C-alpha positions in Angstrom: 0.0 0.0 0.0 1.0 3.6 -0.5 0.5 5.8 2.5 0.2 9.6 2.1 1.8 11.4 5.1 1.7 15.0 6.1 5.1 15.4 7.7 8.2 16.0 5.7 11.0 13.4 5.8 14.5 14.0 4.6 15.7 12.3 1.4 19.4 11.7 1.6 21.2 10.9 -1.6 24.5 9.0 -1.1 26.7 8.8 -4.1 29.9 7.0 -4.4 32.9 9.3 -4.5 32.7 11.2 -7.7 36.0 11.3 -9.6 37.3 14.2 -11.6 37.9 11.5 -14.3 36.2 8.4 -15.3 38.1 5.5 -16.9 36.1 4.7 -20.0 38.5 2.0 -21.4 41.0 0.3 -19.2 44.5 -0.5 -20.4 44.7 -4.2 -21.0 41.1 -4.4 -22.5 40.0 -7.1 -24.9 40.4 -6.1 -28.6 39.5 -7.6 -31.9 42.5 -7.7 -34.2 43.5 -8.6 -37.8 47.1 -9.8 -38.2 46.7 -11.6 -41.5 48.9 -9.2 -43.6 45.9 -8.2 -45.7 45.4 -4.7 -47.1 41.9 -3.9 -45.7 41.6 -0.6 -47.6 39.5 2.0 -45.8 36.2 0.3 -45.0 37.6 -1.6 -42.0 37.5 1.5 -39.8 33.8 2.2 -40.3 31.1 1.3 -37.8 29.2 -0.8 -40.4 32.2 -3.1 -41.1 31.9 -6.7 -39.7 34.9 -7.9 -37.7 33.2 -11.2 -36.7 36.0 -13.2 -38.2 38.8 -11.3 -36.5 40.9 -12.8 -33.6 40.7 -11.2 -30.2 43.0 -10.8 -27.2 43.8 -8.5 -24.3 46.2 -5.6 -24.6 49.1 -5.0 -24.7 49.1 -6.8 -28.1 52.2 -7.2 -30.1 55.3 -9.3 -30.3 59.1 -9.2 -29.5 58.7 -7.4 -26.2 58.1 -8.3 -22.6 54.8 -7.9 -20.9 52.8 -8.7 -24.0 49.4 -10.2 -23.1 48.4 -11.2 -26.7 51.0 -12.1 -29.3 50.0 -11.2 -32.8 51.5 -12.6 -36.0 54.1 -10.8 -38.1 53.8 -13.3 -40.9 55.8 -16.2 -42.2 59.1 -14.3 -42.7 61.1 -12.5 -40.1 62.8 -10.4 -42.8 59.5 -9.5 -44.5 57.1 -8.8 -41.7 53.6 -7.4 -42.2 53.6 -3.6 -42.3 50.2 -3.0 -40.8 48.1 -4.6 -38.1 44.5 -3.6 -37.4 42.5 -3.4 -34.1 38.9 -2.6 -33.3 36.9 -2.2 -30.1 33.4 -1.0 -29.2 33.3 1.3 -26.1 29.9 2.2 -24.5 29.9 5.7 -23.1 26.8 7.3 -21.5 26.1 10.9 -22.4 29.7 11.7 -23.3 29.0 15.2 -24.6 27.1 16.1 -21.4 29.2 14.4 -18.8 32.7 15.1 -20.0 34.6 18.1 -21.1 37.1 16.0 -23.1 38.2 12.4 -23.5 41.8 11.7 -23.1 43.5 8.9 -25.1 46.6 7.4 -23.6 48.3 5.1 -26.1 51.5 3.0 -26.2 52.7 2.3 -29.7 55.6 0.7 -31.4 56.0 2.0 -34.0 53.4 4.3 -35.5 49.6 4.5 -34.9 46.5 6.1 -36.3 43.3 6.0 -34.3 39.7 6.6 -35.5 36.5 7.2 -33.5 33.4 6.2 -35.3 35.3 6.3 -38.6 36.9 9.7 -38.1 40.7 10.1 -37.5 41.4 11.6 -34.0 45.0 10.7 -33.3 48.1 10.2 -35.4 51.4 9.4 -33.7 54.8 8.8 -35.3 53.2 8.6 -38.7 53.7 10.7 -41.8 51.1 13.3 -42.8 48.9 12.9 -45.8 47.4 9.7 -47.2 48.4 6.5 -45.5 48.0 3.0 -47.0 48.7 -0.5 -45.8 52.3 -0.3 -47.0 53.1 3.1 -45.4 55.9 2.8 -42.8 55.9 4.8 -39.6 58.0 8.0 -39.5 60.7 6.3 -37.4 61.3 3.3 -35.3 60.0 3.9 -31.8 63.0 4.3 -29.5 60.9 3.8 -26.4 59.7 0.4 -27.7 56.1 1.4 -26.8 57.0 1.9 -23.1 55.9 5.5 -22.9 52.3 6.6 -22.9 51.5 9.1 -25.6 48.6 11.4 -24.5 46.1 13.5 -26.5 42.8 15.1 -25.6 39.9 14.3 -27.9 36.8 16.6 -28.2 33.6 14.9 -27.0 31.7 15.7 -30.2 33.4 12.7 -31.9 31.5 10.4 -29.5 28.0 9.1 -29.5 25.7 8.4 -26.6 26.1 4.6 -26.4 28.4 2.5 -28.5 31.5 4.0 -30.1 33.9 2.2 -32.4 37.6 2.7 -31.7 39.6 1.6 -34.8 43.4 1.5 -34.8 46.0 0.8 -37.5 49.5 0.1 -36.2 52.4 0.4 -38.6 56.0 -0.9 -38.5 59.0 1.3 -39.3 60.4 -1.4 -41.7 59.9 -4.9 -42.8 62.6 -6.4 -40.4 61.5 -4.6 -37.2 61.8 -7.1 -34.3 58.9 -5.8 -32.2 55.4 -4.4 -32.2 53.1 -3.1 -29.4 49.7 -1.5 -28.9 47.8 -0.6 -25.8 45.1 2.1 -25.2 43.4 3.7 -22.3 40.5 6.2 -22.5 39.7 8.7 -19.6 36.7 11.1 -19.5 37.5 14.3 -17.8 34.7 16.0 -15.8 34.2 19.8 -15.4 31.6 22.2 -14.1 29.7 21.8 -17.3 29.9 18.0 -17.3 26.6 16.7 -15.8 23.4 15.0 -16.6 20.4 17.4 -16.7 18.1 17.5 -13.8 14.5 16.6 -14.3 12.3 19.6 -15.2 10.2 20.5 -12.2 8.5 23.3 -10.3 10.3 24.9 -7.5 10.4 23.2 -4.1 12.1 24.2 -0.9 15.6 23.0 -1.8 18.3 23.9 -4.3 18.2 21.2 -7.0 21.4 20.5 -8.9 22.9 17.4 -10.5 24.1 14.7 -8.0 27.6 15.1 -9.4 27.8 18.6 -8.0 27.5 20.2 -4.5 27.5 23.6 -3.0 28.8 25.5 0.1 26.9 28.3 1.8 29.2 31.3 2.1 27.0 34.2 3.1 23.4 34.5 4.4 21.3 37.5 5.0 21.3 38.6 8.6 24.6 37.1 9.6 27.3 39.2 11.2 30.0 40.9 9.2 33.4 40.9 10.9 33.7 44.7 10.6 30.3 45.2 12.2 26.7 45.2 11.0 24.8 42.4 9.3 24.6 41.0 5.8 21.9 42.9 3.9 19.2 41.0 1.9 18.5 40.4 -1.8 21.9 39.1 -2.8 22.6 39.6 -6.5 25.8 39.8 -8.4 28.4 37.6 -6.8 31.7 38.6 -8.2 34.9 36.6 -7.5 38.0 38.8 -7.9 41.2 36.6 -7.9 44.3 37.8 -6.2 47.2 37.4 -8.6 45.1 35.2 -10.8 44.5 32.7 -8.0 41.5 30.3 -8.0 41.9 29.8 -4.2 42.6 33.3 -2.9 40.6 36.3 -3.6 37.7 38.7 -2.8 34.0 38.4 -3.3 31.9 41.5 -3.9 28.2 40.9 -3.3 25.5 43.3 -4.6 22.4 43.7 -2.6 19.3 44.7 -4.6 17.5 46.4 -1.7 15.2 49.3 -2.6 15.6 52.1 -2.5 18.9 51.9 -0.6 21.2 49.2 -1.8 24.7 48.0 -0.7 27.8 46.1 -1.7 29.5 43.8 0.8 33.2 42.8 0.6 34.6 39.4 1.6 38.2 38.3 1.8 38.1 34.5 1.0 40.4 31.6 0.5 40.1 27.9 -0.2 41.5 25.3 2.3 43.0 22.5 0.2 42.9 20.1 3.1 39.2 20.5 3.9 38.3 21.5 0.4 36.1 24.3 1.8 36.1 28.0 1.4 36.8 30.3 4.4 35.7 33.9 4.9 38.6 35.7 6.5 37.0 39.1 6.8 33.8 40.9 5.7 32.3 44.4 5.7 30.2 46.8 3.7 32.1 48.8 1.1 32.8 52.4 2.1 30.4 55.1 0.7 31.0 58.8 1.3 27.6 60.3 1.7 28.9 63.8 0.9 30.3 62.6 -2.4 27.8 60.2 -3.8 25.0 60.1 -1.1 24.4 56.3 -1.2 24.1 53.2 -3.3 20.7 52.3 -4.7 19.3 48.9 -5.5 22.6 47.3 -6.5 21.8 44.6 -9.0 24.2 42.9 -11.4 27.8 43.9 -12.1 31.1 42.9 -13.5 34.7 42.1 -12.8 37.1 44.4 -14.7 40.3 43.1 -16.3 42.3 45.4 -13.9 40.8 43.7 -10.8 38.0 45.9 -9.6 34.2 45.3 -9.6 31.4 47.2 -11.2 28.0 47.4 -9.5 24.9 48.4 -11.4 22.2 50.5 -9.7 18.8 49.4 -11.1 16.9 52.3 -9.4 16.9 55.6 -11.3 15.0 57.7 -8.8 15.1 61.5 -9.6 16.6 63.1 -6.6 19.9 65.1 -6.0 20.4 65.2 -2.2 23.9 66.7 -2.3 23.2 69.2 -5.1 26.2 68.2 -7.2 24.1 68.3 -10.4 24.0 64.5 -10.7 20.8 62.6 -9.8 21.8 60.2 -7.1 20.4 56.9 -8.4 20.9 54.9 -11.6 24.6 54.6 -12.2 27.4 52.1 -12.6 29.8 52.2 -9.6 33.4 51.0 -9.6 34.7 49.4 -6.3 38.3 48.9 -5.4 38.8 45.6 -3.4 42.1 47.0 -1.9 40.5 50.1 -0.4 37.1 48.4 -0.1 35.5 51.7 -1.3 34.0 53.4 -4.3 36.7 54.7 -6.5 38.1 58.1 -7.0 39.4 59.1 -10.4 42.3 61.0 -11.9 43.8 62.0 -8.6 40.6 63.5 -7.3 39.7 63.5 -3.6 36.0 62.6 -4.0 34.3 59.3 -4.8 32.5 59.3 -8.1 30.0 57.1 -9.8 30.6 56.3 -13.5 28.8 59.4 -14.7 30.0 59.1 -18.3 28.3 55.8 -18.9 25.0 57.4 -18.3 22.1 57.1 -15.9 19.6 54.4 -16.4 18.2 51.2 -14.8 21.6 49.5 -14.8 22.2 45.8 -14.6 25.5 44.3 -15.5 28.4 45.4 -17.7 31.2 43.5 -19.5 34.6 44.9 -20.4 36.6 43.7 -23.3 40.2 42.6 -23.0 41.3 46.0 -24.4 40.2 47.5 -21.0 38.5 50.2 -23.1 35.3 48.8 -24.5 32.3 48.3 -22.3 28.9 46.7 -23.2 25.9 47.1 -20.9 22.1 47.3 -20.9 19.1 48.7 -19.2 16.6 46.6 -17.3 13.6 48.5 -18.4 10.6 47.9 -20.6 12.1 49.9 -23.4 15.7 49.2 -22.3 18.4 49.4 -24.9 21.9 48.0 -25.4 24.9 50.3 -25.0 28.6 50.5 -25.8 31.1 52.8 -24.1 34.6 53.4 -25.4 36.9 54.8 -22.7 39.5 57.5 -23.5 42.1 55.8 -21.3 42.4 52.0 -20.8 41.4 51.0 -17.3 39.7 54.3 -16.6 36.0 54.5 -17.2 35.5 58.0 -15.9 35.4 59.5 -19.5 34.7 58.2 -23.0 32.2 58.0 -25.8 28.8 56.4 -25.4 26.7 54.6 -28.1 23.3 52.9 -28.4 22.5 50.0 -30.7 20.0 50.6 -33.5 19.0 47.6 -35.6 18.1 48.1 -39.2 14.7 46.8 -38.5 12.5 46.5 -35.4 12.0 43.2 -33.7 9.0 41.0 -34.4 6.2 40.9 -31.8 7.8 37.9 -30.1 11.3 39.4 -30.2 12.7 37.7 -33.2 15.1 39.8 -35.2 13.9 40.7 -38.7 17.3 41.8 -40.0 20.8 40.8 -39.0 22.5 44.3 -39.2 22.5 47.5 -37.2 24.6 50.5 -36.3 25.9 52.2 -33.2 24.6 55.7 -32.7 26.6 58.1 -30.5 24.7 59.3 -27.4 25.7 62.7 -26.1 27.3 62.3 -22.6 29.5 65.3 -21.9 27.1 67.5 -19.8 25.5 66.5 -16.5 22.0 66.9 -18.1 23.0 64.5 -20.9 24.4 62.0 -18.5 21.4 62.2 -16.1 18.9 61.4 -18.9 21.1 59.2 -21.2 18.2 56.7 -21.6 15.9 59.4 -23.0 18.6 60.6 -25.5 19.2 57.0 -26.6 15.5 56.4 -27.2 15.1 59.7 -29.1 18.0 58.7 -31.3 16.3 55.5 -32.3 17.9 53.0 -30.0 16.2 49.6 -30.4 14.2 48.6 -27.3 14.9 45.0 -26.2 12.5 44.9 -23.2 14.7 44.3 -20.2 18.5 43.9 -21.0 19.7 42.1 -17.9 23.1 41.1 -19.0 25.7 41.3 -21.8 28.8 39.2 -22.2 31.6 38.8 -24.7 31.8 35.2 -26.0 35.0 33.2 -26.7 34.1 33.7 -30.4 34.4 37.5 -29.7 30.7 37.9 -30.5 28.5 40.0 -28.1 25.8 38.1 -26.2 23.0 39.8 -24.3 19.6 39.0 -22.8 16.1 40.1 -23.2 14.1 39.4 -20.1 10.6 39.9 -21.5 11.2 38.2 -24.9 13.0 35.3 -23.3 15.9 35.3 -25.7 19.7 35.6 -25.7 20.9 37.6 -28.8 24.3 37.7 -30.2 26.1 39.7 -32.9 29.5 40.8 -34.3 30.6 44.3 -33.5 32.5 45.8 -36.5 33.2 49.2 -34.9 30.4 51.5 -36.2 28.1 48.7 -37.3 27.0 45.3 -36.2 26.4 42.2 -38.3 25.1 38.6 -37.9 22.6 39.7 -35.3 20.5 36.7 -34.3 18.7 34.9 -31.5 21.3 32.5 -30.1 19.0 30.7 -27.6 15.5 31.0 -26.2 12.2 31.9 -27.8 11.3 28.2 -28.2 11.3 24.8 -26.5 14.3 22.4 -26.2 14.4 18.6 -25.8 16.2 18.0 -22.5 17.7 14.6 -21.9 17.6 13.9 -18.1 17.6 11.1 -15.7 14.0 10.1 -16.2 14.1 10.4 -20.0 13.7 13.2 -22.6 11.3 16.1 -22.0 10.4 19.0 -24.2 10.9 22.1 -22.1 9.9 25.6 -22.9 12.8 28.1 -22.5 10.4 30.7 -21.0 11.1 34.3 -20.1 13.1 36.0 -17.5 16.7 35.7 -18.8 18.8 37.3 -16.2 22.5 36.7 -15.6 24.9 35.2 -18.2 28.4 33.9 -17.9 30.8 31.9 -20.1 32.9 29.2 -18.5 36.4 28.7 -19.8 35.3 25.8 -22.1 33.0 28.2 -24.0 29.6 27.0 -22.5 27.1 29.8 -21.7 25.4 29.7 -18.3 22.0 31.4 -18.2 20.2 32.3 -15.0 16.5 32.9 -15.2 14.4 35.3 -13.1 10.7 34.2 -13.3 8.9 31.1 -14.4 10.7 28.1 -13.0 13.8 30.1 -12.1 16.1 27.6 -13.9 19.8 27.6 -14.4 20.5 26.6 -18.0 23.8 25.6 -19.7 24.1 26.2 -23.4 26.9 24.0 -24.8 29.6 25.7 -26.8 28.6 24.0 -30.1 24.9 24.9 -29.7 22.9 26.5 -32.5 19.1 27.0 -32.9 19.2 24.6 -35.8 21.1 22.0 -33.8 20.3 22.7 -30.1 22.6 21.6 -27.3 20.9 22.8 -24.1 21.0 21.3 -20.6 19.2 22.0 -17.4 21.6 22.5 -14.4 19.5 23.7 -11.5 16.4 25.0 -10.0 16.5 27.3 -7.0 14.2 27.0 -3.9 10.6 28.2 -3.6 10.3 32.0 -3.9 13.8 32.5 -5.1 15.6 33.5 -8.3 19.2 32.5 -9.2 21.5 35.5 -9.4 25.2 36.5 -9.7 27.5 34.2 -11.4 31.2 34.3 -11.8 33.8 31.5 -12.1 37.2 31.0 -10.6 39.9 31.3 -13.2 40.4 27.5 -13.3 36.7 27.0 -13.6 36.5 24.7 -10.6 34.1 26.9 -8.7 31.0 28.9 -9.6 30.0 31.8 -7.3 26.3 32.7 -7.3 23.5 33.8 -5.1 19.9 32.7 -4.3 17.8 35.8 -3.9 14.6 36.3 -1.8 13.7 32.6 -1.2 10.4 32.2 0.7 10.8 33.0 4.4 8.5 30.0 5.1 10.8 27.5 3.6 11.6 24.8 6.1 13.3 21.9 4.2 16.8 21.1 5.4 19.8 20.4 3.1 23.3 19.6 3.9 26.0 21.6 2.1 29.6 20.6 1.4 30.5 21.4 5.0 27.9 18.9 6.3 26.0 21.6 8.0 22.2 21.8 7.8 21.0 24.6 5.4 17.5 26.1 5.1 17.0 28.5 2.2 14.7 31.0 3.9 16.8 34.1 3.3 19.0 35.4 0.5 22.3 33.5 0.3 25.6 33.5 -1.6 27.1 30.1 -2.5 30.0 28.4 -4.2 29.2 25.4 -6.4 31.6 22.8 -7.7 32.0 19.1 -8.5 31.9 16.9 -5.4 35.5 15.9 -5.7 36.5 19.6 -5.7 34.4 20.9 -2.9 33.9 19.4 0.6 33.6 15.7 1.4 33.5 13.1 -1.4 30.2 11.9 0.1 27.5 14.6 0.4 24.0 14.1 1.6 21.3 16.3 0.0 17.9 16.5 1.5 14.7 16.7 -0.5 11.0 16.7 0.4 9.0 13.4 0.4 5.2 13.4 0.4 4.5 9.7 0.0 5.9 6.3 1.0 5.3 3.0 -0.8 5.5 0.4 2.0 5.2 -2.4 -0.6 8.3 -1.4 -2.5 11.1 -0.4 -0.1 13.8 -1.2 -2.7 14.0 -0.5 -6.4 16.6 0.0 -9.1 16.5 2.2 -12.1 17.3 1.9 -14.9 17.0 -1.9 -14.9 18.3 -3.4 -17.2 21.2 -1.0 -17.4 24.3 -0.5 -19.5 26.7 1.6 -17.4 25.3 1.8 -13.9 22.0 1.7 -12.0 20.7 3.6 -9.0 19.5 1.5 -6.1 16.7 3.3 -4.1 16.1 2.2 -0.5 13.4 3.4 1.9 14.7 3.5 5.5 11.7 3.9 7.8 13.7 4.1 11.0 17.3 5.1 11.5 19.7 2.1 11.9 22.1 -0.2 10.2 22.1 -0.6 6.5 24.2 -3.0 4.4 24.1 -3.6 0.7 25.7 -6.6 -1.0 25.9 -7.7 -4.6 25.8 -11.4 -5.7 26.3 -12.9 -9.1 24.0 -15.6 -10.5 26.1 -18.3 -8.9 25.6 -16.8 -5.4 29.1 -15.4 -5.1 29.6 -12.1 -3.3 31.0 -9.7 -5.9 30.5 -6.3 -4.2 29.7 -4.6 -0.9 28.4 -1.0 -1.6 27.6 0.2 1.9 27.7 -1.0 5.5 27.0 1.8 7.9 24.5 3.5 10.3 22.1 5.7 8.4 19.2 8.2 9.1 15.6 7.6 8.0 14.7 8.6 4.5 15.2 7.4 1.0 18.8 6.5 0.1 20.1 6.3 -3.5 23.3 4.4 -4.2 24.9 4.3 -7.6 26.4 0.9 -8.4 27.3 -1.5 -11.2 30.0 0.4 -13.0 32.6 -2.2 -12.2 30.4 -5.2 -13.0 30.6 -7.3 -16.1 27.4 -7.9 -18.1 25.1 -10.4 -16.6 22.5 -11.1 -13.9 23.0 -10.0 -10.3 21.1 -10.0 -7.1 21.3 -7.0 -4.7 20.7 -7.8 -1.1 19.9 -5.0 1.3 19.6 -5.5 5.0 17.8 -2.6 6.8 17.6 -3.0 10.6 17.8 -6.7 10.3 15.2 -7.0 7.6 16.3 -8.3 4.2 15.1 -7.0 0.9 16.4 -8.2 -2.5 16.1 -7.3 -6.2 17.4 -8.7 -9.4 19.2 -6.4 -11.8 20.6 -7.0 -15.3 23.7 -5.4 -16.8 23.6 -5.5 -20.6 
């Protein structure tokens, strides 16, 4: 029977230690080989070719050397040996393009080798360039006799989800060579963007991310700052500023989108390599001189500059001038120096200044090109435009020329661009009046309204990417100086098929595009404000014609995901969860093992489990029903790579899990420990050979079993 219960239990997910790398093919694996001295032409390397008649044996394969597992033939004559030997192997890989950033080939070869994946050449070592035939000799005789591993990284787009053919041709350096050797290992490397999409869902009270990742709570609204006062609410842009390029030592500048008075808080942070946790060494509000700039107002998104400061965008543009300096107080970009922990002063001046020359508007983020001169930014307003600013002096944004983007045609009613070209129109920005009402000047000059430009970023392809919150699109274009070309919708404005744990689902992109960030692999991360408040990842080889979109996360009830910057080495993502419901009560454990409740704005760091905190992390989730007739299940079943065993523990106590083969022999012991009540999920089966197995789970002395099949 299935019993509905009113109370909330904790669901604990226990995963085996997640490795930064997965071994996809072990050295010493079983290979098919053809050592008959026959010229097989070119068809032998194709997936459709039949190798049923080929011999097989475990690597290393070869002859004339020690530690050979399988001896292959060199033919009837030791002075006229076969030039080429062929090898083939099928390797099953689950979601390679999603789970791995690259796949590393480690090969030992004597003498020369060419390797193909699904019929396409991916590696050539000690072989001449150009066309190669059966009679082609290697470039030289291998002086290492195949004892040294040759390593190359292969892009994941060569691999399919499921079976992949690895085809190898091994060439001798001459017809009298006395040895031959081949061995291959394949390793999949994981990264922040290597994950399986979460299941599309509505928000619940927890932070839902892939089980391969975890998070650490860094800052929470209401906690004490070390320099006095408390952390303000509505955490937004979460900017990590590295010290000397470090990914483990730096500052965090956190914007607070409180209205009307905002704030920016400053944190000195470092990463403890022993505990694999981040520490906050000091914290305070940044210094604001009320006489100079009055205050900060509704600080929303921002940016990190190439010269190591942060920019904070004031979304409020209230019309008031308290200090009578001629500049209206709210609606500016503000630059903050992490060393002085204060708003900057420019050109030797004694007063703090906001970035008057970039114009007053409902600012969100900004992005600065590597030239330290060009800035792109937008206005989060119904008729908000996209702007460009070119500074007079690199690294000094206090003066320069301002432009607004005008497309050669207006957008369609749903935001689709009708033409791919446009121009930059100069916006006057030399007088205080012009700067105070820059948005009005831009609109009157014909700037194209994009309905809520929340973010702009420069892609690794040097194209400019920016969001439209209302239209639910991310646009991109090439900036050619005075004009723009190739303007298009990059992502959004449609639905995408998301492959996740429970199968494929067509998911509408929706509206509310907020923060953007590119990781150092070229993937675009998109945070959404509104709807389901998803965190999307758009893979680097995505196009609207060939979509490659994944779903990374969903933030707790009442919240939106905000912020987003990465550490230079891309191990850590810094972000915030803004305004979650104050009534949230579900408990999660973060990477520290502490209980976390998302009932106030918080700043986090996210990473793979092997990079952040303990290797085994428990994540709580809400349960609303229990099926007492099925306390154990496995899915998928049958499985190819691994299966997830799900166990219902009704009362805290001892849990052991053992795996037996069809002959009743114990082949694995996954867990034997004291556990809390809840549903436990255990990944198993990766190391098993294909066949039938019985999983025996003993929960508080009561035995449950299930049969699983590995195909």
